[in-house]
N, C-alpha and C positions, 0 to 999 in steps of 0.2 A: 157235787162232789164231797165225798166220802171218805178221810183222813184218819188212818190209824195212828197212835203215839205209841211205838214198844220202847218199851223200858230192856235191856241186853237183859240175858240171861247170865243165869250165876256162873261166876268163870273164877278160874284158878289165879291165888294171889302174887302180886310179880317177883316173890321173894322164888315159888315154884318156877317161874317161866314169863319173860321180862315181857315178854307178846299175848300173855292172857288170853288164852284160849279159851270157850266154856267150861267149867267140868265135866264131868258125866250128867251128873244132875239136872245139870245147866241144859244141857243138847234135851233130854230129859223135854224137863223144861219144856224147852224154846217148841217143842213138835209139839207137846199138852196145847200150849196157850197158842199156838197156828191152828191146830187141834179145830180149839172151842171160836177163835175166832172164824174161821171154815165157818161150821158149823150156827154162824152169825149173818152167815152172809156174805163174810168179805172174801173182795178179789178185787185184790189190788192190779190198776194197769202198770203201774210200777213201784219200787221198790230202792231206799234210799237209805245208807247208810253210812257212816261215818267215816269209814275204811279202818277203824280198829276190828282186831281179828276176833276182839268176841262178840259186836257192831255186827260183823257183815255173818256170822258164824243163825246169831239171832236167825238176822235175815232169810238166811241160807233154806234156813226149817216155815217160814213162809212164802220164802221161793217154792218150797220142796210141796207146800199144804195144799196151801190155798190158791199161787198165782202162778203156775209152773208158764207161763207166758211174758209173764212182767219184766219191762227192761229192768234191770239190775242194778245197782252204780254207788258209787261213792263222790257224795256232797258234800262241798265243801258249808256249814254252817252245825254240824252233828255233833263236833266234838263236844267236853265238859265243862271247856271254857266259856264256848261261844254264848254271843250272843243272842236271843232269841231273836233279831231283828231282820238274821241274813234269812234265814227261814221261810217268817214269816213272809218279807218282801217274795220270797220263791215261789210261795203257794199263793199268789197274784198272777202269778205266770199259769199257773196251771190248771188246769182241768176236767183231769184224767182222778179216778179214785186212789191215792196213791197210802205207803203206808211209807213208816219215820224210823229207821232206828238209833237210839241216842245213848245219850247217856246222861248220868248226874254230875252236876244240877241243871247244868243246859234245857234238858230234856221236859225235868217238870217247870224251869223257865220257862216254854213256848206253852206248856199247857196253858200257865196261869195266863200269857199273853193273849192266846187267842181266844180262851172262853174262862175268862176270869169266875164263873161263880160256881164252873166245875172244882170237885172235891180234889186232894193235892192226887199227885203222880204217882201209882202204886209201886212198890220196888217189883221188879220185874216184870213186870206188868202193861196193859195193854189199854189205851185208852182210843174209842170210834169218834171221832165228831163229825158233823155236819154239818154244810154248809151253802148255802143256795143262792148268793151273791155273788160269785168266783173268790170264796177265802177272805171277803171283809169281815163276816160276821161270821162264828161258829157255834156249834150247842152240840154237848153228849150227845150220842144215842145209849152206848153200854160201857164198861170196864170189865175187865179180867184180872 
């Protein structure tokens, strides 16, 4: 199983738009990192996002570029203040290759919980992990 942890691309500030859509450079960056992920062989069968506009828009870039037939849905546990335990538990029930699009600080906490030896989560980046034991232990494959 392969898991992509994706921090949403750059969003506009809350004073400009309280829904915080991706900025113009953020849209370009999301497309770019999706293409680089595809070049690394990423083809998730499902893309989970937090439901916040900036995460959904980043996930949509991955849907268009590297996984046009993936299931695309909002899931609980990917918001900024959510515990990594929620997604970690959901991963135990999954066997599909997944991409999850989330936020700071929950996404770095999830990476640390899944793969303690990994370097910190890159801002607006992607970390690919793999598990051979149905999500119990994870190791890093690559990062953007």
